[in-house]
Every structure is written in structure tokens, then in C-alpha cells.
C-alpha positions in Angstrom: -38.5 24.4 37.4 -35.0 24.8 38.9 -32.4 24.9 36.2 -34.9 25.7 33.4 -35.7 29.0 31.7 -38.2 30.9 34.0 -40.4 31.7 31.0 -41.8 28.1 31.2 -44.6 27.7 33.8 -44.0 23.9 34.2 -42.5 20.9 32.4 -45.4 20.4 29.9 -45.1 24.1 29.0 -41.4 23.6 28.4 -41.9 20.5 26.2 -44.7 22.1 24.2 -43.0 25.5 24.1 -39.7 24.4 22.8 -41.3 22.1 20.2 -43.2 25.1 18.7 -40.1 27.4 19.0 -37.9 24.9 17.1 -40.3 23.8 14.4 -42.9 26.4 13.8 -41.0 29.6 14.9 -38.0 28.3 12.9 -35.7 28.5 15.9 -33.7 25.6 14.6 -30.5 27.1 16.0 -32.0 26.9 19.5 -31.3 23.1 19.3 -27.7 24.1 20.2 -28.9 24.7 23.7 -32.2 22.9 24.0 -30.6 19.6 22.9 -27.4 18.4 24.6 -24.3 18.2 22.4 -24.1 14.4 22.7 -27.9 13.6 22.8 -29.0 10.2 21.7 -32.2 10.2 19.5 -33.6 6.8 18.8 -36.4 6.3 16.3 -37.4 2.9 14.9 -35.7 3.9 11.7 -32.3 4.9 13.1 -30.1 6.1 15.9 -28.7 9.6 15.8 -26.1 10.8 18.2 -25.4 14.6 18.7 -27.4 17.7 18.2 -25.8 18.4 14.8 -27.5 15.3 13.4 -30.8 16.5 14.9 -30.4 19.9 13.4 -29.7 18.4 9.9 -32.7 16.1 10.2 -35.0 19.0 11.3 -33.9 21.2 8.4 -34.5 18.3 5.9 -38.0 17.7 7.3 -38.9 21.4 7.1 -37.5 21.7 3.6 -39.9 18.8 2.5 -42.8 20.0 4.7 -42.4 23.8 5.1 -45.8 24.5 6.7 -45.6 21.7 9.3 -47.4 22.3 12.6 -47.0 20.3 15.8 -50.0 20.4 18.1 -49.3 19.1 21.5 -52.1 16.9 22.8 -50.6 15.8 26.1 -47.4 15.6 28.1 -47.3 12.6 30.6 -44.3 13.1 32.7 -42.3 11.9 35.8 -39.2 13.1 37.8 -38.1 16.3 39.3 -36.1 19.3 37.9 -33.2 18.5 40.2 -32.9 14.8 39.1 -34.2 15.2 35.6 -37.7 14.8 34.1 -39.0 12.4 31.4 -41.9 13.5 29.2 -44.0 11.3 27.1 -45.3 13.8 24.6 -48.2 13.2 22.2 -48.4 15.4 19.1 -50.8 15.8 16.1 -48.8 17.1 13.2 -50.2 18.7 10.0 -48.1 19.3 7.0 -48.1 19.6 3.2 -45.7 17.4 1.2 -44.6 20.4 -0.8 -41.0 19.5 -1.9 -38.9 16.5 -2.8 -37.3 14.6 0.1 -37.1 11.3 1.9 -40.7 10.6 1.1 -40.1 11.0 -2.7 -41.2 13.6 -5.2 -43.4 16.3 -3.9 -47.0 15.1 -4.0 -48.8 18.3 -2.7 -50.7 16.0 -0.3 -52.0 17.5 3.0 -51.0 15.2 5.8 -52.1 14.6 9.4 -50.3 12.2 11.7 -49.3 11.5 15.3 -46.0 11.4 17.0 -45.2 9.9 20.4 -41.9 11.0 21.9 -40.2 10.2 25.3 -37.7 13.0 26.1 -35.4 13.3 29.2 -34.6 16.9 30.2 -32.4 18.5 32.8 -30.9 22.0 33.2 -33.0 23.3 30.3 -31.8 20.7 27.8 -33.1 17.4 26.3 -30.3 14.8 26.5 -32.0 11.5 25.7 -34.9 10.7 23.4 -37.1 7.9 22.0 -39.3 9.1 19.0 -42.0 7.3 17.1 -43.7 8.9 14.1 -46.7 7.3 12.5 -44.8 6.6 9.3 -47.6 4.4 8.0 -50.0 7.4 8.1 -47.5 9.6 6.4 -46.6 7.2 3.5 -50.2 6.1 2.9 -51.4 9.7 2.6 -48.7 10.4 0.1 -49.5 7.2 -1.9 -47.2 4.5 -0.7 -47.8 1.3 1.2 -45.4 0.7 4.1 -43.6 -2.3 2.6 -43.0 -0.7 -0.8 -41.8 2.5 0.9 -39.3 0.5 3.0 -38.1 -1.3 -0.2 -37.7 1.9 -2.1 -35.9 3.6 0.8 -33.3 0.8 0.9 -32.6 1.4 -2.7 -32.4 5.2 -2.4 -30.1 4.9 0.6 -27.6 2.9 -1.5 -28.7 -0.7 -1.1 -28.8 -3.3 1.7 -25.1 -3.0 2.6 -24.9 0.8 3.3 -28.5 1.8 3.9 -29.5 3.3 7.3 -30.2 0.4 9.6 -33.3 0.4 11.8 -33.0 0.5 15.6 -32.2 -2.8 17.3 -30.6 -3.6 20.7 -27.3 -4.2 18.7 -27.0 -0.6 17.4 -28.7 1.2 20.3 -26.6 3.7 22.2 -26.8 4.3 26.0 -27.8 7.7 27.1 -27.7 9.5 30.4 -31.3 8.6 31.4 -31.5 5.3 33.3 -34.9 5.7 35.1 -38.0 3.6 34.6 -40.7 6.2 35.4 -42.8 6.4 38.6 -44.9 4.2 40.8 -48.3 5.5 40.0 -51.2 3.0 40.1 -52.2 4.2 36.6 -48.9 3.4 35.0 -48.9 0.0 36.8 -52.5 -0.7 35.6 -51.5 0.0 32.0 -48.3 -2.0 32.3 -50.3 -5.0 33.7 -52.8 -4.7 30.8 -50.1 -4.7 28.1 -48.3 -7.6 29.8 -51.6 -9.6 29.8 -52.2 -8.9 26.1 -48.6 -9.8 25.1 -49.1 -13.0 27.1 -52.0 -13.9 24.8 -54.6 -13.1 27.5 -56.9 -11.3 25.0 -59.8 -11.6 27.5 -58.1 -8.7 29.2 -59.6 -6.4 26.5 -63.2 -7.0 27.6 -62.1 -6.9 31.3 -60.1 -3.7 31.1 -61.3 -1.6 28.1 -64.5 0.4 28.2 -66.9 -1.0 25.6 -66.9 2.3 23.8 -63.2 3.0 24.2 -61.7 5.3 21.4 -58.5 3.8 20.0 -55.8 5.4 17.9 -53.4 3.0 16.1 -50.7 3.2 13.4 -51.8 4.3 10.0 -53.9 7.0 11.5 -56.5 4.3 12.3 -59.2 5.2 14.8 -61.3 2.4 16.2 -64.0 2.0 18.9 -64.6 -0.8 21.3 -63.4 -4.2 22.1 -63.3 -5.6 18.5 -60.9 -2.9 17.3 -58.6 -3.4 20.3 -58.6 -7.2 19.7 -57.8 -6.9 16.0 -54.9 -4.5 16.6 -53.2 -6.3 19.5 -53.9 -9.8 18.1 -52.5 -8.9 14.7 -49.3 -7.6 16.2 -48.7 -10.4 18.7 -49.7 -13.1 16.1 -46.9 -11.9 13.8 -44.3 -12.3 16.5 -45.7 -15.0 18.8 -42.4 -16.0 20.4 -40.9 -12.5 20.6 -39.8 -11.2 24.0 -42.1 -8.4 25.3 -40.3 -5.8 27.5 -41.7 -2.8 29.3 -38.9 -0.2 29.5 -40.7 2.7 31.1 -44.0 3.5 32.7 -45.6 6.7 34.0 -48.9 7.4 35.5 -50.4 10.8 36.4 -53.5 11.9 38.3 -53.4 15.7 37.6 -56.1 18.2 38.6 -58.6 18.9 35.8 -57.3 16.0 33.7 -58.4 12.3 33.6 -55.9 9.8 35.0 -53.4 9.0 32.3 -50.5 6.6 31.7 -47.6 6.3 29.2 -45.7 3.0 28.5 -42.6 2.6 26.4 -42.2 -1.1 25.4 -40.6 -3.4 22.8 -41.1 -6.7 21.1 -37.9 -8.5 20.0 -37.9 -11.9 18.2 -38.7 -13.8 15.0 -41.3 -12.9 12.5 -42.6 -16.5 12.9 -46.4 -16.1 12.7 -49.2 -15.0 10.4 -50.5 -11.6 11.5 -50.1 -7.9 10.7 -47.0 -8.6 8.5 -48.2 -11.4 6.3 -46.5 -14.7 5.7 -43.9 -15.6 8.3 -40.3 -14.9 7.1 -38.2 -15.9 10.2 -36.6 -12.4 10.2 -35.3 -11.2 13.5 -37.3 -8.0 14.2 -37.2 -5.3 16.9 -40.4 -3.3 17.4 -40.2 -0.2 19.6 -43.6 1.0 20.8 -45.2 3.7 22.9 -48.7 3.6 24.3 -50.8 6.3 26.1 -54.0 5.8 27.9 -56.8 7.7 29.7 -58.8 6.0 32.4 -62.2 6.6 33.9 -65.1 5.2 35.8 -68.3 5.8 33.8 -70.1 3.1 35.8 -69.5 3.2 39.5 -66.8 0.7 40.6 -65.7 -0.1 37.1 -62.4 1.6 36.2 -61.7 1.1 32.5 -59.4 2.3 29.7 -61.5 4.8 27.8 -58.9 6.2 25.3 -55.8 4.6 23.9 -53.0 5.8 21.6 -50.3 3.3 20.4 -47.6 3.8 17.8 -44.9 1.7 16.3 -43.2 2.2 12.9 -44.5 -0.4 10.4 -42.0 0.8 7.8 -39.1 0.1 10.1 -40.5 -3.4 10.7 -40.7 -4.0 6.9 -37.2 -2.7 6.4 -35.9 -5.2 8.8 -37.8 -8.0 7.2 -36.7 -7.0 3.6 -33.1 -6.6 4.6 -33.0 -10.1 6.0 -35.1 -11.9 3.3 -33.5 -10.1 0.4 -36.9 -9.4 -1.1 -35.7 -6.2 -2.7 
């Protein structure tokens, strides 16, 4: 861990440790040194540049959800301390919607939702980030539907001309990290599977998923087996049948005492031209940023299968793009 604080045993310890220190231990000021001054933080909802913006957003979230906990499920990573390391961090968050904020008037609801975040770190600081919260799970537990939340958010942010614009290639900002992950067979296996699915080869599900695979999708949805995988991926691709699918980053790991794992950051960019997860086609140009994690195993000899999957994208950001372009406000 050259260049990193010696209190961290390894890179996963660093990622999980600073997350707890910042959020739960209220070490928000540590963002001045744990986050680079000109960090670029991309979420499907916005692009934030600079650690001051991150500090402000962190304080606003903790004001609305003061008891928030972030439980690190996994860190799938690549790179070296000398050249920089990229973590794909999976978190379960619990929180009470205790005060008014971006999600509206305090509801008192107890929430549980996942976050997937890709963070690049070097010399003890995060300097590039891609962050996806399960916004659908958050808003539904509070009492919203994703489309209505997006519509209300546009109004509260001042209307379509001045509201915060969702992430697209047009407003993305380049950061210091230009890597694409590692060459692990597990990352490549996962990338090949997603490429087949996005190429409409849905037979890949029965070929590559375990029949009892456990699947975690947006909205806090948990499914099991081939049917659940087919419904999710078919619904997404059917909504954007002509969109360009791109794999931006892939990592695989085969660590001691852990199952083989993989992390893929991907996007779909194109027209909402089909019937699928987002209803009647609108023709809106939409950018979908997604992150997927997987665990692999060989329950039956000679049959390596995907046994657990976690995929997130932000449905509220998709709806915001659709509503801003259709004017259905």
C-alpha cells in the first residue's frame, strides 16, 4: 500500500474504512484529503467536480438521513498502489428518512438500498468516481414512483431550463483515470455474457446463469433463476433496442477464501424506441450508466455458472431524461 496511510491493511480495507470514517464517524472534513481537490464524481443524476461539491452533497444527505449506515459487501479491484487502483465497491445502506430534503418532506420511513461505486485511488486519495445508488428502492420506500419523483424533482430544481441535468456523454468530464481494468478470465467471462445479452442473445441466460442464481436488481428487487434474469435484461434492452452498448471497465478477481468475482461498468446510449421497462416509446435520447457485479461457481463438475448477480442503474435519471425531452411535466 505504498503512498497510502499505513493503518489500512490493503485496498479493500482503505475503501471500506474511509467510507465508514466519512459517513458514520462524521469525518466529513477528511474529504479534504481523502478526495482530490478536482475529483470528478459522476452519478446518473449529475456530474460534480471538486471535493467542495462532494462535501456539500454529503452533508445534505446526512442532514436528511442522520442515522445512515454503509455496510461494505465487497470490493472488487484492480491496479497497483504505484500506478493507482480502481475499486468497484458494493454497499448496503440503511437509513431513516428523518428530515426534509431532496426526497421531499420527512416520511420517517426506514430504508434499505444498495450502492455500486467505482473509485480510482492513488496516494491515499480518491480522484475519479462513478457512483450509482438504487434510487428506485429509495423513492419507492418513501412513497414515490420513479417517474413521478423525476417529474417533481424537475419542478423543485426550477424547471426544465435550469434543473440539474442527468449524466450524458455531452456533460461528462474527463478525470485522471483512463484504465479499463484487468485481464482476468472472470471479468472477460462477465463482459462476454453482458455483450451477448445486449446483442439480444437471451439464450445466454440458460447457458451461463445457474438455474438457482440469486439476482439483485434496481428497486431492491431480488429474483432467482433464469426467468428473473430474462425479465430484467429483456425489459431493459427492449426499451432501447437500437441503443449502443459499451463496456467501459471490467475487473475479475480470484482471491483466497472468496468465490471468483467480477465487476463491469457499462452504458446504453440511444433512443427510447421500444416497449419495455419504460413504457410506451417516446423517442427520447437516453444515456443509461450501469454497474454489474457477479460471483461465479461450479456446483456441478465442469459447469461454471454465474451464481449471484448485482446490477444497478438509476431509473429516476432515465425518467428525468425522458420527461425533459417529451415535455411531459
